[in-house]
C-alpha positions as CSV (number, residue, x, y, z in Angstrom):
1,M,-0.1,0.0,0.0
2,K,2.9,2.4,0.9
3,I,4.5,1.7,-2.6
4,S,1.3,2.4,-4.3
5,K,0.7,5.7,-2.7
6,F,4.4,6.7,-3.5
7,L,3.9,5.6,-7.2
8,L,0.7,7.6,-7.3
9,S,2.4,10.7,-5.9
10,I,5.0,10.6,-8.6
11,F,2.4,10.1,-11.2
12,L,0.5,13.1,-10.1
13,L,3.5,15.2,-9.9
14,S,4.6,14.3,-13.4
15,V,1.3,15.3,-14.6
16,L,1.5,18.6,-12.8
17,F,4.7,19.3,-14.3
18,V,3.9,18.4,-17.8
19,S,0.8,20.4,-17.7
20,C,2.5,23.5,-16.6
21,D,3.4,24.8,-20.2
22,D,6.1,27.6,-20.4
23,D,3.3,29.9,-21.8
24,D,1.5,29.5,-18.5
25,E,4.4,30.7,-16.4
26,P,4.0,34.2,-15.2
27,Q,6.5,36.6,-16.7
28,L,8.8,38.5,-14.4
29,P,8.8,42.2,-14.8
30,K,11.6,43.6,-16.8
31,G,11.8,46.8,-14.8
32,D,10.1,49.5,-13.0
33,Y,9.4,51.3,-16.5
34,E,7.9,48.7,-18.3
35,N,4.2,48.9,-19.5
36,G,3.8,52.7,-19.3
37,I,4.4,55.9,-21.1
38,I,7.9,57.5,-21.3
39,I,7.8,61.4,-21.9
40,S,11.0,63.2,-22.8
41,G,11.6,66.8,-22.3
42,E,14.3,69.1,-23.9
43,G,14.6,71.1,-20.7
44,V,16.4,74.3,-20.0
45,A,19.1,73.7,-17.7
46,T,18.9,69.9,-18.5
47,G,16.7,67.5,-20.4
48,S,14.8,65.0,-18.5
49,V,12.5,61.9,-18.6
50,Y,9.2,61.1,-16.9
51,F,7.4,58.0,-16.6
52,V,3.7,57.5,-16.5
53,S,2.0,54.1,-15.8
54,D,-0.6,52.6,-18.2
55,D,-3.4,53.3,-15.7
56,Y,-2.2,57.0,-15.1
57,V,-2.0,56.3,-11.4
58,T,1.7,56.7,-11.0
59,T,3.8,59.5,-12.4
60,E,7.5,59.5,-11.7
61,S,9.6,62.5,-12.6
62,L,13.5,62.5,-13.6
63,I,13.6,58.9,-13.9
64,Y,17.2,58.8,-15.5
65,K,18.4,61.0,-12.6
66,N,16.6,59.1,-9.9
67,V,18.2,55.8,-11.2
68,N,21.8,57.0,-12.1
69,G,22.2,60.2,-9.8
70,A,23.2,62.4,-12.8
71,D,21.6,64.8,-15.3
72,L,21.5,64.4,-19.1
73,G,22.3,67.9,-20.2
74,V,20.5,70.0,-22.8
75,Y,18.8,69.6,-25.0
76,L,17.1,66.2,-24.9
77,Q,16.0,65.9,-28.5
78,S,14.6,62.5,-28.9
79,I,14.8,58.8,-27.8
80,S,15.2,55.8,-29.9
81,F,14.5,52.1,-28.9
82,D,15.5,48.6,-29.7
83,D,14.5,45.4,-27.7
84,D,16.8,46.1,-24.8
85,Y,18.0,49.6,-24.9
86,A,16.8,53.2,-25.0
87,Y,19.1,55.6,-26.9
88,I,18.7,59.2,-25.4
89,I,19.8,61.9,-27.9
90,V,21.0,65.0,-26.3
91,D,22.1,67.2,-29.1
92,N,23.9,70.0,-27.4
93,Q,26.0,67.5,-25.5
94,N,26.9,65.7,-28.7
95,T,26.0,62.6,-26.9
96,I,23.7,59.5,-27.1
97,V,23.2,58.0,-23.7
98,V,22.4,54.4,-23.6
99,V,20.2,52.9,-20.8
100,D,18.2,49.6,-20.3
101,R,14.9,50.7,-21.6
102,Y,12.9,49.1,-18.6
103,T,15.1,49.9,-15.6
104,F,16.8,53.2,-17.2
105,E,20.1,52.1,-15.7
106,Y,23.1,53.6,-17.5
107,V,24.8,51.2,-20.0
108,G,27.1,53.3,-21.8
109,E,27.2,56.5,-24.2
110,I,28.4,57.4,-27.7
111,T,30.2,60.7,-27.3
112,T,32.6,61.0,-30.4
113,D,31.9,61.8,-34.1
114,L,28.5,63.3,-33.3
115,I,27.8,67.0,-33.8
116,L,24.3,68.1,-32.7
117,P,22.5,64.8,-33.2
118,R,18.7,64.7,-33.7
119,Y,17.0,61.5,-34.4
120,M,18.2,57.8,-34.8
121,V,16.6,54.9,-36.6
122,I,17.8,51.4,-35.9
123,E,18.2,48.7,-38.4
124,D,19.8,45.2,-38.0
125,G,21.8,46.4,-34.9
126,I,23.1,49.6,-36.7
127,G,21.9,53.0,-35.7
128,Y,21.5,55.7,-38.2
129,A,21.5,59.2,-36.4
130,T,20.9,62.6,-38.1
131,N,23.4,65.3,-37.2
132,W,23.1,69.0,-38.0
133,G,27.0,69.6,-37.8
134,S,28.0,73.2,-37.0
135,T,25.0,75.5,-37.4
136,Y,27.3,78.1,-39.1
137,D,28.0,75.6,-41.9
138,A,25.3,74.3,-44.2
139,T,27.6,71.8,-46.0
140,D,28.8,69.6,-43.0
141,D,25.6,68.0,-42.2
142,F,25.5,64.0,-42.1
143,V,24.1,60.7,-40.9
144,A,26.4,58.8,-38.6
145,V,26.4,55.1,-38.8
146,I,26.8,53.7,-35.3
147,D,27.8,50.2,-34.3
148,L,25.3,49.8,-31.2
149,D,27.4,46.8,-30.0
150,A,30.5,48.8,-29.6
151,F,28.7,52.3,-29.2
152,E,30.9,53.9,-31.7
153,V,30.4,55.7,-35.0
154,T,31.9,53.7,-37.9
155,S,31.3,56.2,-40.7
156,T,29.2,59.1,-41.7
157,I,27.1,60.0,-44.8
158,P,27.2,63.6,-45.9
159,V,23.6,65.0,-46.5
160,G,22.0,68.4,-47.1
161,N,21.3,71.2,-44.6
162,G,19.4,70.4,-41.4
163,P,18.8,66.6,-41.4
164,E,15.9,65.9,-38.9
165,R,13.5,62.7,-38.8
166,I,14.6,59.4,-40.3
167,V,13.1,56.2,-41.1
168,E,13.8,52.8,-43.0
169,E,12.0,51.3,-45.6
170,N,13.1,48.5,-48.1
171,G,16.8,48.8,-47.6
172,K,16.6,52.7,-47.8
173,L,16.8,55.6,-45.4
174,Y,14.6,58.5,-45.8
175,V,15.7,61.8,-44.0
176,S,13.5,65.0,-43.7
177,H,15.4,68.3,-43.9
178,K,14.0,70.9,-41.9
179,G,17.0,73.1,-42.3
180,A,18.5,73.6,-38.9
181,W,18.5,77.3,-38.2
182,S,17.8,77.9,-41.9
183,T,15.3,76.3,-44.1
184,N,15.3,73.4,-46.5
185,N,12.9,71.6,-48.9
186,I,14.2,68.1,-49.4
187,V,13.9,64.5,-48.3
188,T,17.3,62.6,-48.6
189,V,17.2,59.0,-49.8
190,I,20.2,56.8,-48.7
191,D,20.9,53.3,-49.9
192,I,22.0,51.3,-46.9
193,D,24.2,48.8,-48.8
194,T,26.0,51.4,-50.9
195,Q,25.5,54.7,-48.9
196,A,24.6,56.3,-52.2
197,T,22.2,59.3,-51.7
198,S,19.7,61.0,-53.8
199,E,17.2,63.9,-53.1
200,I,13.4,64.4,-53.4
201,T,12.0,67.9,-53.5
202,V,8.9,68.4,-51.1
203,G,7.4,71.5,-49.5
204,D,9.4,74.0,-47.3
205,N,10.8,72.7,-43.9
206,P,9.7,69.1,-43.9
207,D,9.9,67.6,-40.4
208,E,7.5,64.6,-39.5
209,L,7.4,61.6,-41.6
210,F,6.3,57.9,-41.6
211,V,5.8,55.0,-43.8
212,N,2.2,54.0,-44.3
213,N,0.5,50.5,-44.5
214,S,1.0,50.7,-48.3
215,G,4.7,51.2,-47.8
216,D,4.6,54.8,-49.1
217,L,6.4,57.6,-47.3
218,V,4.2,60.5,-45.8
219,V,6.0,63.8,-45.2
220,L,4.7,66.9,-43.5
221,S,6.2,70.0,-44.7
222,E,5.5,73.0,-42.2
223,G,6.1,75.8,-44.7
224,R,8.6,78.6,-43.8
225,T,8.4,82.4,-42.7
226,I,9.1,85.0,-45.3
227,Y,11.0,88.1,-44.3
228,D,12.2,91.2,-46.3
229,E,15.8,92.4,-46.2
230,N,15.2,94.1,-43.0
231,W,13.7,91.0,-41.2
232,N,10.2,92.3,-41.5
233,W,7.6,89.4,-41.5
234,L,5.9,89.2,-44.9
235,G,4.1,85.9,-44.7
236,Q,4.5,82.1,-44.8
237,T,4.8,79.6,-47.6
238,D,2.2,76.9,-47.6
239,A,2.4,73.7,-45.7
240,V,1.7,70.3,-47.5
241,I,1.4,66.7,-46.8
242,T,3.3,64.9,-49.5
243,T,3.0,61.0,-50.3
244,I,6.2,59.5,-51.9
245,D,6.2,56.2,-53.8
246,T,9.1,54.3,-52.1
247,N,9.5,51.9,-55.1
248,S,10.4,54.9,-57.5
249,D,11.2,57.6,-54.9
250,T,8.8,60.1,-56.7
251,V,6.1,62.3,-55.5
252,S,2.7,60.6,-55.9
253,S,0.4,63.1,-54.3
254,E,0.3,66.5,-52.3
255,L,-2.3,67.9,-50.1
256,A,-1.4,71.6,-49.6
257,F,-2.9,73.5,-46.7
258,P,-4.6,76.9,-47.0
259,S,-2.3,79.9,-46.6
260,G,-1.8,80.7,-43.1
261,S,-2.3,77.2,-41.9
262,N,1.0,75.7,-40.7
263,P,0.7,72.3,-38.9
264,S,3.8,71.3,-37.0
265,L,3.0,67.8,-35.6
266,M,1.7,64.7,-37.6
267,V,1.5,61.0,-36.5
268,E,-0.2,58.0,-38.2
269,D,-2.1,55.2,-36.5
270,D,-4.4,52.4,-38.0
271,S,-4.3,54.0,-41.5
272,Y,-5.3,57.4,-40.2
273,I,-3.2,60.7,-40.2
274,Y,-3.5,62.9,-37.3
275,Y,-2.0,66.5,-37.4
276,N,-2.3,69.9,-35.6
277,L,-3.4,73.4,-36.6
278,G,-2.8,75.5,-33.6
279,S,-4.2,73.7,-30.7
280,S,-6.9,71.9,-32.6
281,I,-6.2,68.0,-33.8
282,Y,-7.5,66.8,-37.1
283,K,-7.9,63.3,-38.4
284,M,-7.9,62.0,-42.0
285,D,-7.6,58.7,-43.9
286,V,-4.0,58.2,-45.4
287,S,-5.7,57.8,-48.8
288,A,-7.6,60.9,-48.5
289,T,-7.6,63.4,-51.5
290,S,-8.7,66.5,-49.6
291,L,-8.1,67.9,-46.1
292,P,-10.7,67.7,-43.4
293,T,-12.5,70.9,-42.7
294,T,-13.6,70.0,-39.0
295,A,-11.2,69.3,-36.2
296,L,-11.5,66.0,-34.3
297,L,-10.9,67.7,-30.9
298,E,-9.8,70.9,-29.3
299,T,-6.7,70.4,-26.9
300,E,-6.8,74.1,-25.6
301,A,-3.1,73.8,-25.2
302,A,-1.1,77.1,-24.6
303,Y,1.7,75.4,-26.6
304,L,1.1,72.2,-28.2
305,Y,4.5,70.5,-28.6
306,G,3.9,66.8,-28.8
307,L,1.4,64.5,-30.3
308,E,0.7,60.7,-30.2
309,V,-2.3,58.2,-30.9
310,E,-2.6,54.9,-29.4
311,D,-5.5,52.6,-29.1
312,D,-8.6,54.8,-28.4
313,S,-6.6,57.7,-27.1
314,V,-4.9,61.0,-28.2
315,Y,-1.9,62.0,-26.4
316,T,-0.8,65.6,-26.3
317,L,2.0,67.7,-24.6
318,D,1.3,71.3,-23.6
319,A,4.9,72.4,-23.1
320,N,6.2,74.6,-20.5
321,F,9.7,75.8,-20.3
322,S,9.7,77.6,-17.0
323,G,8.2,74.6,-15.1
324,E,6.6,71.2,-15.4
325,S,4.7,70.6,-18.8
326,K,1.5,68.6,-18.9
327,M,0.3,65.6,-20.9
328,N,-3.4,65.6,-21.7
329,V,-5.1,62.4,-22.8
330,F,-8.3,62.6,-24.9
331,S,-10.8,59.9,-25.9
332,L,-10.6,59.3,-29.8
333,S,-14.0,58.3,-29.9
334,T,-15.6,61.3,-28.1
335,G,-12.9,63.9,-28.0
336,A,-13.3,64.5,-24.3
337,K,-10.3,64.8,-22.0
338,T,-9.9,61.7,-19.8
339,N,-6.6,62.4,-18.0
340,T,-3.8,65.1,-17.2
341,T,-0.5,64.3,-15.9
342,A,2.8,66.2,-15.2
343,A,5.5,66.0,-17.8
344,P,8.9,67.3,-18.0
345,V,10.1,70.8,-18.7
346,G,10.0,71.5,-22.2
347,A,8.0,68.2,-22.9
348,S,8.3,67.1,-26.6
349,K,8.1,63.5,-27.2
350,I,5.8,60.5,-26.1
351,Y,6.8,56.9,-26.2
352,F,5.0,53.7,-25.3
353,N,7.2,51.3,-23.4
């Protein structure tokens, strides 16, 4: 009888272990900053990063400083992510600080061969970061090619003045040129394998860009301010949303804004484009042939400086450069404000972690 009970126990234990599939095992948290919202702020004395939990219950300020006991410096331009790391681009420091994306613990930094870095895209373990170069020289701008294992720049690709956003599609990099402290009206195309470049002319001061579900590149050009020889304001050129066929790298369509309407923010979510005019947010299908005439919602932001859309929510940043900014959350379906949280000084970018 004792032997039978022993064998029965062994059998039951074996069934228990077999039935416990790996998929059923609880996943350990990767860090304090998993499953939440990362907000970066350009700052005045130093850039900073805030964390907001998914349920908006918890907001933690200055998470990089809290974890590492150090400031980032000015200005925190943007953050790029891969599976493990966050790459914090601090342009006036000519530095990309690397941290664990979930714990924000310092891992390393890239400090050489960068001159006013702006944005970075990551492809096959290589970083491609836009750099303004010297703001007094319109001919020394470049894209830095970065070995993200060694944290070092391995080569540079010369491009036109004021490279800004950068995305990858089908083995090519697309770079918008806002013009740094000047102006520009091009998108540079870089073949990753050969590093050969070509240019596509778009509207004045292109900035935001993304690749839509059809594989086309969509670019927002904000337009530029026109002055006379005495720097008296004369007006602005028209803003335009340009769609580029990435197979032929030619412009396939343009949607021009009415004179005096100059959007500065644009994102894409679920085949819709969202952009701002002043403090108002507009929504349109990526295949639309005309611009909407009615706003999706009114943010009432004093300085609308950041925009994202995720699931059924619109996230906006109302920037303040003398104190904390605010992140406001709106229902995509009703337009009603659902949450407000604190955000960094000079808050400009929202990331979902």
